[in-house]
PDB file with one MODEL, atoms N, CA, C and O in Angstrom:
MODEL        1
ATOM      1  N   MET A   1      84.592 109.906  79.349  1.00  0.00           N
ATOM      2  CA  MET A   1      84.142 108.764  80.111  1.00  0.00           C
ATOM      3  C   MET A   1      85.145 107.628  79.922  1.00  0.00           C
ATOM      4  O   MET A   1      85.546 107.327  78.798  1.00  0.00           O
ATOM      5  N   THR A   2      85.536 107.015  81.001  1.00  0.00           N
ATOM      6  CA  THR A   2      86.481 105.909  80.944  1.00  0.00           C
ATOM      7  C   THR A   2      85.744 104.626  80.584  1.00  0.00           C
ATOM      8  O   THR A   2      84.731 104.280  81.191  1.00  0.00           O
ATOM      9  N   MET A   3      86.269 103.936  79.594  1.00  0.00           N
ATOM     10  CA  MET A   3      85.674 102.680  79.152  1.00  0.00           C
ATOM     11  C   MET A   3      86.201 101.535  80.022  1.00  0.00           C
ATOM     12  O   MET A   3      87.310 101.630  80.548  1.00  0.00           O
ATOM     13  N   PRO A   4      85.433 100.463  80.182  1.00  0.00           N
ATOM     14  CA  PRO A   4      85.887  99.322  80.973  1.00  0.00           C
ATOM     15  C   PRO A   4      87.251  98.778  80.513  1.00  0.00           C
ATOM     16  O   PRO A   4      88.076  98.403  81.346  1.00  0.00           O
ATOM     17  N   SER A   5      87.489  98.732  79.211  1.00  0.00           N
ATOM     18  CA  SER A   5      88.776  98.226  78.722  1.00  0.00           C
ATOM     19  C   SER A   5      89.921  99.164  79.113  1.00  0.00           C
ATOM     20  O   SER A   5      91.046  98.709  79.321  1.00  0.00           O
ATOM     21  N   GLU A   6      89.647 100.460  79.214  1.00  0.00           N
ATOM     22  CA  GLU A   6      90.672 101.416  79.648  1.00  0.00           C
ATOM     23  C   GLU A   6      90.987 101.239  81.130  1.00  0.00           C
ATOM     24  O   GLU A   6      92.139 101.381  81.539  1.00  0.00           O
ATOM     25  N   ARG A   7      89.973 100.931  81.936  1.00  0.00           N
ATOM     26  CA  ARG A   7      90.208 100.645  83.357  1.00  0.00           C
ATOM     27  C   ARG A   7      91.074  99.398  83.512  1.00  0.00           C
ATOM     28  O   ARG A   7      91.979  99.353  84.345  1.00  0.00           O
ATOM     29  N   THR A   8      90.780  98.389  82.695  1.00  0.00           N
ATOM     30  CA  THR A   8      91.563  97.157  82.736  1.00  0.00           C
ATOM     31  C   THR A   8      93.023  97.455  82.430  1.00  0.00           C
ATOM     32  O   THR A   8      93.918  96.985  83.132  1.00  0.00           O
ATOM     33  N   ARG A   9      93.258  98.229  81.394  1.00  0.00           N
ATOM     34  CA  ARG A   9      94.627  98.587  81.009  1.00  0.00           C
ATOM     35  C   ARG A   9      95.308  99.393  82.114  1.00  0.00           C
ATOM     36  O   ARG A   9      96.482  99.170  82.408  1.00  0.00           O
ATOM     37  N   ALA A  10      94.582 100.328  82.729  1.00  0.00           N
ATOM     38  CA  ALA A  10      95.158 101.136  83.804  1.00  0.00           C
ATOM     39  C   ALA A  10      95.545 100.267  85.001  1.00  0.00           C
ATOM     40  O   ALA A  10      96.589 100.490  85.615  1.00  0.00           O
ATOM     41  N   LEU A  11      94.718  99.286  85.335  1.00  0.00           N
ATOM     42  CA  LEU A  11      95.057  98.364  86.421  1.00  0.00           C
ATOM     43  C   LEU A  11      96.336  97.593  86.105  1.00  0.00           C
ATOM     44  O   LEU A  11      97.210  97.439  86.959  1.00  0.00           O
ATOM     45  N   ARG A  12      96.433  97.112  84.869  1.00  0.00           N
ATOM     46  CA  ARG A  12      97.619  96.351  84.469  1.00  0.00           C
ATOM     47  C   ARG A  12      98.864  97.238  84.496  1.00  0.00           C
ATOM     48  O   ARG A  12      99.910  96.828  84.999  1.00  0.00           O
ATOM     49  N   TRP A  13      98.752  98.444  83.960  1.00  0.00           N
ATOM     50  CA  TRP A  13      99.898  99.365  83.941  1.00  0.00           C
ATOM     51  C   TRP A  13     100.330  99.759  85.354  1.00  0.00           C
ATOM     52  O   TRP A  13     101.525  99.877  85.625  1.00  0.00           O
ATOM     53  N   ALA A  14      99.374  99.962  86.247  1.00  0.00           N
ATOM     54  CA  ALA A  14      99.710 100.307  87.629  1.00  0.00           C
ATOM     55  C   ALA A  14     100.496  99.174  88.291  1.00  0.00           C
ATOM     56  O   ALA A  14     101.465  99.424  89.008  1.00  0.00           O
ATOM     57  N   GLY A  15     100.082  97.942  88.050  1.00  0.00           N
ATOM     58  CA  GLY A  15     100.815  96.801  88.595  1.00  0.00           C
ATOM     59  C   GLY A  15     102.224  96.722  88.041  1.00  0.00           C
ATOM     60  O   GLY A  15     103.168  96.452  88.783  1.00  0.00           O
ATOM     61  N   GLU A  16     102.376  96.954  86.744  1.00  0.00           N
ATOM     62  CA  GLU A  16     103.699  96.950  86.127  1.00  0.00           C
ATOM     63  C   GLU A  16     104.576  98.049  86.725  1.00  0.00           C
ATOM     64  O   GLU A  16     105.759  97.835  86.989  1.00  0.00           O
ATOM     65  N   PHE A  17     103.988  99.221  86.935  1.00  0.00           N
ATOM     66  CA  PHE A  17     104.729 100.335  87.519  1.00  0.00           C
ATOM     67  C   PHE A  17     105.198  99.988  88.933  1.00  0.00           C
ATOM     68  O   PHE A  17     106.357 100.217  89.279  1.00  0.00           O
ATOM     69  N   LEU A  18     104.299  99.439  89.745  1.00  0.00           N
ATOM     70  CA  LEU A  18     104.666  99.065  91.114  1.00  0.00           C
ATOM     71  C   LEU A  18     105.774  98.010  91.133  1.00  0.00           C
ATOM     72  O   LEU A  18     106.660  98.059  91.986  1.00  0.00           O
ATOM     73  N   ARG A  19     105.729  97.059  90.201  1.00  0.00           N
ATOM     74  CA  ARG A  19     106.791  96.038  90.130  1.00  0.00           C
ATOM     75  C   ARG A  19     108.128  96.671  89.744  1.00  0.00           C
ATOM     76  O   ARG A  19     109.176  96.271  90.252  1.00  0.00           O
ATOM     77  N   GLU A  20     108.091  97.658  88.847  1.00  0.00           N
ATOM     78  CA  GLU A  20     109.322  98.360  88.470  1.00  0.00           C
ATOM     79  C   GLU A  20     109.885  99.131  89.655  1.00  0.00           C
ATOM     80  O   GLU A  20     111.093  99.104  89.892  1.00  0.00           O
ATOM     81  N   VAL A  21     109.030  99.815  90.397  1.00  0.00           N
ATOM     82  CA  VAL A  21     109.466 100.570  91.577  1.00  0.00           C
ATOM     83  C   VAL A  21     110.086  99.621  92.592  1.00  0.00           C
ATOM     84  O   VAL A  21     111.148  99.897  93.148  1.00  0.00           O
ATOM     85  N   ARG A  22     109.412  98.505  92.825  1.00  0.00           N
ATOM     86  CA  ARG A  22     109.885  97.530  93.815  1.00  0.00           C
ATOM     87  C   ARG A  22     111.264  96.983  93.470  1.00  0.00           C
ATOM     88  O   ARG A  22     112.063  96.715  94.368  1.00  0.00           O
ATOM     89  N   SER A  23     111.553  96.815  92.191  1.00  0.00           N
ATOM     90  CA  SER A  23     112.808  96.169  91.803  1.00  0.00           C
ATOM     91  C   SER A  23     113.928  97.142  91.445  1.00  0.00           C
ATOM     92  O   SER A  23     115.039  96.704  91.146  1.00  0.00           O
ATOM     93  N   SER A  24     113.668  98.448  91.466  1.00  0.00           N
ATOM     94  CA  SER A  24     114.676  99.426  91.068  1.00  0.00           C
ATOM     95  C   SER A  24     115.570  99.821  92.241  1.00  0.00           C
ATOM     96  O   SER A  24     115.085 100.250  93.288  1.00  0.00           O
ATOM     97  N   SER A  25     116.857  99.672  92.056  1.00  0.00           N
ATOM     98  CA  SER A  25     117.801 100.080  93.101  1.00  0.00           C
ATOM     99  C   SER A  25     117.933 101.600  93.162  1.00  0.00           C
ATOM    100  O   SER A  25     118.513 102.132  94.109  1.00  0.00           O
ATOM    101  N   GLU A  26     117.408 102.294  92.175  1.00  0.00           N
ATOM    102  CA  GLU A  26     117.471 103.760  92.151  1.00  0.00           C
ATOM    103  C   GLU A  26     116.365 104.403  92.990  1.00  0.00           C
ATOM    104  O   GLU A  26     116.418 105.597  93.285  1.00  0.00           O
ATOM    105  N   VAL A  27     115.375 103.614  93.367  1.00  0.00           N
ATOM    106  CA  VAL A  27     114.253 104.104  94.180  1.00  0.00           C
ATOM    107  C   VAL A  27     114.622 103.912  95.653  1.00  0.00           C
ATOM    108  O   VAL A  27     115.142 102.859  96.023  1.00  0.00           O
ATOM    109  N   PRO A  28     114.358 104.920  96.500  1.00  0.00           N
ATOM    110  CA  PRO A  28     114.667 104.778  97.925  1.00  0.00           C
ATOM    111  C   PRO A  28     113.991 103.553  98.544  1.00  0.00           C
ATOM    112  O   PRO A  28     112.876 103.187  98.173  1.00  0.00           O
ATOM    113  N   ALA A  29     114.678 102.939  99.480  1.00  0.00           N
ATOM    114  CA  ALA A  29     114.197 101.713 100.121  1.00  0.00           C
ATOM    115  C   ALA A  29     112.781 101.834 100.689  1.00  0.00           C
ATOM    116  O   ALA A  29     111.993 100.904 100.519  1.00  0.00           O
ATOM    117  N   PRO A  30     112.419 102.943 101.360  1.00  0.00           N
ATOM    118  CA  PRO A  30     111.049 103.027 101.891  1.00  0.00           C
ATOM    119  C   PRO A  30     109.972 102.964 100.794  1.00  0.00           C
ATOM    120  O   PRO A  30     108.909 102.381 101.007  1.00  0.00           O
ATOM    121  N   LEU A  31     110.243 103.558  99.633  1.00  0.00           N
ATOM    122  CA  LEU A  31     109.278 103.490  98.535  1.00  0.00           C
ATOM    123  C   LEU A  31     109.229 102.097  97.929  1.00  0.00           C
ATOM    124  O   LEU A  31     108.154 101.621  97.562  1.00  0.00           O
ATOM    125  N   ARG A  32     110.375 101.437  97.820  1.00  0.00           N
ATOM    126  CA  ARG A  32     110.382 100.049  97.323  1.00  0.00           C
ATOM    127  C   ARG A  32     109.572  99.158  98.257  1.00  0.00           C
ATOM    128  O   ARG A  32     108.822  98.289  97.812  1.00  0.00           O
ATOM    129  N   GLU A  33     109.734  99.386  99.552  1.00  0.00           N
ATOM    130  CA  GLU A  33     108.980  98.592 100.537  1.00  0.00           C
ATOM    131  C   GLU A  33     107.484  98.862 100.425  1.00  0.00           C
ATOM    132  O   GLU A  33     106.678  97.936 100.516  1.00  0.00           O
ATOM    133  N   GLN A  34     107.110 100.119 100.230  1.00  0.00           N
ATOM    134  CA  GLN A  34     105.696 100.459 100.084  1.00  0.00           C
ATOM    135  C   GLN A  34     105.111  99.790  98.835  1.00  0.00           C
ATOM    136  O   GLN A  34     103.991  99.281  98.868  1.00  0.00           O
ATOM    137  N   ALA A  35     105.865  99.792  97.743  1.00  0.00           N
ATOM    138  CA  ALA A  35     105.407  99.119  96.521  1.00  0.00           C
ATOM    139  C   ALA A  35     105.235  97.625  96.778  1.00  0.00           C
ATOM    140  O   ALA A  35     104.269  97.020  96.314  1.00  0.00           O
ATOM    141  N   ARG A  36     106.175  97.030  97.518  1.00  0.00           N
ATOM    142  CA  ARG A  36     106.092  95.598  97.834  1.00  0.00           C
ATOM    143  C   ARG A  36     104.829  95.288  98.634  1.00  0.00           C
ATOM    144  O   ARG A  36     104.147  94.299  98.364  1.00  0.00           O
ATOM    145  N   VAL A  37     104.517  96.132  99.617  1.00  0.00           N
ATOM    146  CA  VAL A  37     103.339  95.926 100.457  1.00  0.00           C
ATOM    147  C   VAL A  37     102.054  96.045  99.617  1.00  0.00           C
ATOM    148  O   VAL A  37     101.135  95.240  99.764  1.00  0.00           O
ATOM    149  N   ILE A  38     102.002  97.042  98.750  1.00  0.00           N
ATOM    150  CA  ILE A  38     100.823  97.221  97.894  1.00  0.00           C
ATOM    151  C   ILE A  38     100.658  96.021  96.966  1.00  0.00           C
ATOM    152  O   ILE A  38      99.549  95.516  96.788  1.00  0.00           O
ATOM    153  N   LEU A  39     101.756  95.569  96.379  1.00  0.00           N
ATOM    154  CA  LEU A  39     101.692  94.452  95.433  1.00  0.00           C
ATOM    155  C   LEU A  39     101.288  93.141  96.088  1.00  0.00           C
ATOM    156  O   LEU A  39     100.823  92.222  95.414  1.00  0.00           O
ATOM    157  N   ARG A  40     101.460  93.053  97.377  1.00  0.00           N
ATOM    158  CA  ARG A  40     101.111  91.824  98.091  1.00  0.00           C
ATOM    159  C   ARG A  40      99.660  91.426  97.836  1.00  0.00           C
ATOM    160  O   ARG A  40      99.341  90.239  97.761  1.00  0.00           O
ATOM    161  N   HIS A  41      98.783  92.419  97.705  1.00  0.00           N
ATOM    162  CA  HIS A  41      97.362  92.147  97.495  1.00  0.00           C
ATOM    163  C   HIS A  41      96.852  92.679  96.159  1.00  0.00           C
ATOM    164  O   HIS A  41      95.647  92.681  95.908  1.00  0.00           O
ATOM    165  N   TYR A  42      97.755  93.123  95.313  1.00  0.00           N
ATOM    166  CA  TYR A  42      97.358  93.668  94.011  1.00  0.00           C
ATOM    167  C   TYR A  42      97.146  92.512  93.037  1.00  0.00           C
ATOM    168  O   TYR A  42      97.930  91.563  93.032  1.00  0.00           O
ATOM    169  N   PRO A  43      96.111  92.575  92.221  1.00  0.00           N
ATOM    170  CA  PRO A  43      95.879  91.473  91.282  1.00  0.00           C
ATOM    171  C   PRO A  43      96.965  91.400  90.210  1.00  0.00           C
ATOM    172  O   PRO A  43      97.455  92.425  89.737  1.00  0.00           O
ATOM    173  N   SER A  44      97.328  90.197  89.842  1.00  0.00           N
ATOM    174  CA  SER A  44      98.303  90.010  88.772  1.00  0.00           C
ATOM    175  C   SER A  44      97.650  90.328  87.431  1.00  0.00           C
ATOM    176  O   SER A  44      96.428  90.446  87.347  1.00  0.00           O
ATOM    177  N   SER A  45      98.451  90.466  86.396  1.00  0.00           N
ATOM    178  CA  SER A  45      97.902  90.697  85.057  1.00  0.00           C
ATOM    179  C   SER A  45      96.952  89.566  84.668  1.00  0.00           C
ATOM    180  O   SER A  45      95.906  89.796  84.061  1.00  0.00           O
ATOM    181  N   ALA A  46      97.333  88.351  85.025  1.00  0.00           N
ATOM    182  CA  ALA A  46      96.481  87.195  84.717  1.00  0.00           C
ATOM    183  C   ALA A  46      95.153  87.280  85.474  1.00  0.00           C
ATOM    184  O   ALA A  46      94.103  86.953  84.922  1.00  0.00           O
ATOM    185  N   ASP A  47      95.196  87.720  86.740  1.00  0.00           N
ATOM    186  CA  ASP A  47      93.968  87.873  87.528  1.00  0.00           C
ATOM    187  C   ASP A  47      93.047  88.918  86.898  1.00  0.00           C
ATOM    188  O   ASP A  47      91.838  88.708  86.796  1.00  0.00           O
ATOM    189  N   ILE A  48      93.621  90.035  86.482  1.00  0.00           N
ATOM    190  CA  ILE A  48      92.843  91.114  85.881  1.00  0.00           C
ATOM    191  C   ILE A  48      92.209  90.638  84.581  1.00  0.00           C
ATOM    192  O   ILE A  48      91.023  90.858  84.335  1.00  0.00           O
ATOM    193  N   LYS A  49      93.012  89.987  83.759  1.00  0.00           N
ATOM    194  CA  LYS A  49      92.521  89.489  82.468  1.00  0.00           C
ATOM    195  C   LYS A  49      91.406  88.464  82.678  1.00  0.00           C
ATOM    196  O   LYS A  49      90.392  88.492  81.980  1.00  0.00           O
ATOM    197  N   SER A  50      91.596  87.570  83.632  1.00  0.00           N
ATOM    198  CA  SER A  50      90.606  86.533  83.918  1.00  0.00           C
ATOM    199  C   SER A  50      89.295  87.139  84.415  1.00  0.00           C
ATOM    200  O   SER A  50      88.216  86.739  83.976  1.00  0.00           O
ATOM    201  N   GLU A  51      89.389  88.103  85.331  1.00  0.00           N
ATOM    202  CA  GLU A  51      88.175  88.735  85.861  1.00  0.00           C
ATOM    203  C   GLU A  51      87.436  89.504  84.772  1.00  0.00           C
ATOM    204  O   GLU A  51      86.208  89.460  84.706  1.00  0.00           O
ATOM    205  N   ALA A  52      88.170  90.202  83.926  1.00  0.00           N
ATOM    206  CA  ALA A  52      87.533  90.940  82.832  1.00  0.00           C
ATOM    207  C   ALA A  52      86.790  89.987  81.897  1.00  0.00           C
ATOM    208  O   ALA A  52      85.662  90.261  81.486  1.00  0.00           O
ATOM    209  N   ALA A  53      87.423  88.883  81.571  1.00  0.00           N
ATOM    210  CA  ALA A  53      86.781  87.895  80.690  1.00  0.00           C
ATOM    211  C   ALA A  53      85.561  87.284  81.371  1.00  0.00           C
ATOM    212  O   ALA A  53      84.532  87.062  80.733  1.00  0.00           O
ATOM    213  N   HIS A  54      85.683  87.015  82.667  1.00  0.00           N
ATOM    214  CA  HIS A  54      84.573  86.432  83.424  1.00  0.00           C
ATOM    215  C   HIS A  54      83.374  87.380  83.431  1.00  0.00           C
ATOM    216  O   HIS A  54      82.240  86.959  83.196  1.00  0.00           O
ATOM    217  N   LEU A  55      83.631  88.660  83.700  1.00  0.00           N
ATOM    218  CA  LEU A  55      82.532  89.635  83.727  1.00  0.00           C
ATOM    219  C   LEU A  55      81.883  89.768  82.361  1.00  0.00           C
ATOM    220  O   LEU A  55      80.663  89.887  82.246  1.00  0.00           O
ATOM    221  N   ARG A  56      82.705  89.746  81.340  1.00  0.00           N
ATOM    222  CA  ARG A  56      82.148  89.860  79.985  1.00  0.00           C
ATOM    223  C   ARG A  56      81.304  88.628  79.658  1.00  0.00           C
ATOM    224  O   ARG A  56      80.214  88.743  79.096  1.00  0.00           O
ATOM    225  N   ALA A  57      81.818  87.448  80.015  1.00  0.00           N
ATOM    226  CA  ALA A  57      81.099  86.206  79.718  1.00  0.00           C
ATOM    227  C   ALA A  57      79.761  86.150  80.445  1.00  0.00           C
ATOM    228  O   ALA A  57      78.772  85.664  79.897  1.00  0.00           O
ATOM    229  N   ARG A  58      79.733  86.645  81.670  1.00  0.00           N
ATOM    230  CA  ARG A  58      78.490  86.643  82.449  1.00  0.00           C
ATOM    231  C   ARG A  58      77.599  87.813  82.092  1.00  0.00           C
ATOM    232  O   ARG A  58      76.433  87.860  82.485  1.00  0.00           O
ATOM    233  N   ASP A  59      78.157  88.771  81.335  1.00  0.00           N
ATOM    234  CA  ASP A  59      77.421  89.973  80.974  1.00  0.00           C
ATOM    235  C   ASP A  59      76.907  90.656  82.231  1.00  0.00           C
ATOM    236  O   ASP A  59      75.758  91.090  82.305  1.00  0.00           O
ATOM    237  N   THR A  60      77.808  90.740  83.231  1.00  0.00           N
ATOM    238  CA  THR A  60      77.471  91.379  84.491  1.00  0.00           C
ATOM    239  C   THR A  60      77.272  92.866  84.261  1.00  0.00           C
ATOM    240  O   THR A  60      78.117  93.536  83.667  1.00  0.00           O
ATOM    241  N   LEU A  61      76.147  93.373  84.737  1.00  0.00           N
ATOM    242  CA  LEU A  61      75.846  94.787  84.548  1.00  0.00           C
ATOM    243  C   LEU A  61      75.878  95.526  85.876  1.00  0.00           C
ATOM    244  O   LEU A  61      75.479  95.002  86.916  1.00  0.00           O
ATOM    245  N   ASP A  62      76.358  96.746  85.809  1.00  0.00           N
ATOM    246  CA  ASP A  62      76.358  97.624  86.967  1.00  0.00           C
ATOM    247  C   ASP A  62      75.335  98.720  86.707  1.00  0.00           C
ATOM    248  O   ASP A  62      75.645  99.742  86.095  1.00  0.00           O
ATOM    249  N   LYS A  63      74.125  98.499  87.174  1.00  0.00           N
ATOM    250  CA  LYS A  63      73.015  99.440  86.967  1.00  0.00           C
ATOM    251  C   LYS A  63      72.806  99.735  85.489  1.00  0.00           C
ATOM    252  O   LYS A  63      72.493 100.862  85.106  1.00  0.00           O
ATOM    253  N   GLY A  64      72.981  98.713  84.668  1.00  0.00           N
ATOM    254  CA  GLY A  64      72.732  98.868  83.251  1.00  0.00           C
ATOM    255  C   GLY A  64      73.857  99.517  82.462  1.00  0.00           C
ATOM    256  O   GLY A  64      73.700  99.771  81.268  1.00  0.00           O
ATOM    257  N   LEU A  65      74.994  99.792  83.106  1.00  0.00           N
ATOM    258  CA  LEU A  65      76.093 100.468  82.423  1.00  0.00           C
ATOM    259  C   LEU A  65      77.163  99.516  81.913  1.00  0.00           C
ATOM    260  O   LEU A  65      78.125  99.964  81.290  1.00  0.00           O
ATOM    261  N   GLY A  66      77.028  98.235  82.155  1.00  0.00           N
ATOM    262  CA  GLY A  66      78.003  97.259  81.702  1.00  0.00           C
ATOM    263  C   GLY A  66      79.031  96.954  82.778  1.00  0.00           C
ATOM    264  O   GLY A  66      78.995  97.550  83.854  1.00  0.00           O
ATOM    265  N   PRO A  67      79.948  96.030  82.502  1.00  0.00           N
ATOM    266  CA  PRO A  67      80.939  95.629  83.492  1.00  0.00           C
ATOM    267  C   PRO A  67      81.907  96.775  83.794  1.00  0.00           C
ATOM    268  O   PRO A  67      82.135  97.652  82.961  1.00  0.00           O
ATOM    269  N   TRP A  68      82.469  96.748  85.000  1.00  0.00           N
ATOM    270  CA  TRP A  68      83.404  97.790  85.418  1.00  0.00           C
ATOM    271  C   TRP A  68      84.733  97.658  84.687  1.00  0.00           C
ATOM    272  O   TRP A  68      85.357  98.666  84.356  1.00  0.00           O
ATOM    273  N   ILE A  69      85.177  96.421  84.428  1.00  0.00           N
ATOM    274  CA  ILE A  69      86.369  96.178  83.635  1.00  0.00           C
ATOM    275  C   ILE A  69      86.007  95.237  82.490  1.00  0.00           C
ATOM    276  O   ILE A  69      85.032  94.490  82.574  1.00  0.00           O
ATOM    277  N   ALA A  70      86.784  95.277  81.443  1.00  0.00           N
ATOM    278  CA  ALA A  70      86.535  94.433  80.267  1.00  0.00           C
ATOM    279  C   ALA A  70      87.873  94.110  79.633  1.00  0.00           C
ATOM    280  O   ALA A  70      88.854  94.809  79.888  1.00  0.00           O
ATOM    281  N   PRO A  71      87.940  93.084  78.824  1.00  0.00           N
ATOM    282  CA  PRO A  71      89.209  92.752  78.156  1.00  0.00           C
ATOM    283  C   PRO A  71      89.741  93.948  77.380  1.00  0.00           C
ATOM    284  O   PRO A  71      88.983  94.696  76.762  1.00  0.00           O
ATOM    285  N   GLU A  72      91.065  94.113  77.425  1.00  0.00           N
ATOM    286  CA  GLU A  72      91.693  95.224  76.701  1.00  0.00           C
ATOM    287  C   GLU A  72      91.435  95.146  75.209  1.00  0.00           C
ATOM    288  O   GLU A  72      91.471  96.168  74.523  1.00  0.00           O
ATOM    289  N   SER A  73      91.177  93.959  74.697  1.00  0.00           N
ATOM    290  CA  SER A  73      90.904  93.813  73.278  1.00  0.00           C
ATOM    291  C   SER A  73      89.633  94.552  72.871  1.00  0.00           C
ATOM    292  O   SER A  73      89.397  94.781  71.685  1.00  0.00           O
ATOM    293  N   ASP A  74      88.806  94.927  73.865  1.00  0.00           N
ATOM    294  CA  ASP A  74      87.583  95.686  73.587  1.00  0.00           C
ATOM    295  C   ASP A  74      87.864  97.166  73.373  1.00  0.00           C
ATOM    296  O   ASP A  74      86.970  97.918  72.986  1.00  0.00           O
ATOM    297  N   LEU A  75      89.105  97.589  73.623  1.00  0.00           N
ATOM    298  CA  LEU A  75      89.449  99.004  73.511  1.00  0.00           C
ATOM    299  C   LEU A  75      89.340  99.453  72.067  1.00  0.00           C
ATOM    300  O   LEU A  75      89.984  98.899  71.176  1.00  0.00           O
ATOM    301  N   GLU A  76      88.530 100.448  71.854  1.00  0.00           N
ATOM    302  CA  GLU A  76      88.359 100.998  70.506  1.00  0.00           C
ATOM    303  C   GLU A  76      89.400 102.092  70.282  1.00  0.00           C
ATOM    304  O   GLU A  76      89.547 103.001  71.099  1.00  0.00           O
ATOM    305  N   ILE A  77      90.104 101.994  69.186  1.00  0.00           N
ATOM    306  CA  ILE A  77      91.147 102.981  68.869  1.00  0.00           C
ATOM    307  C   ILE A  77      90.722 103.800  67.681  1.00  0.00           C
ATOM    308  O   ILE A  77      91.456 104.689  67.249  1.00  0.00           O
TER     309      ILE A  77
ENDMDL
END
């Protein structure tokens, strides 16, 4: 089962990956353009972190299962 903090981390990593693709001259131009288009509406790391904190602070529940995303600091190792 994926934990909310793991979803948060995956969102952040996906954004980082798309930014790397967009800026790499080794990636074909059509893929760089596709990454640019996706990133246009993709949440920034700050947006993701802020939303996770907001959901945690409000204790927003999804059918009693807890928030969909949570601060990465909640990740149990």
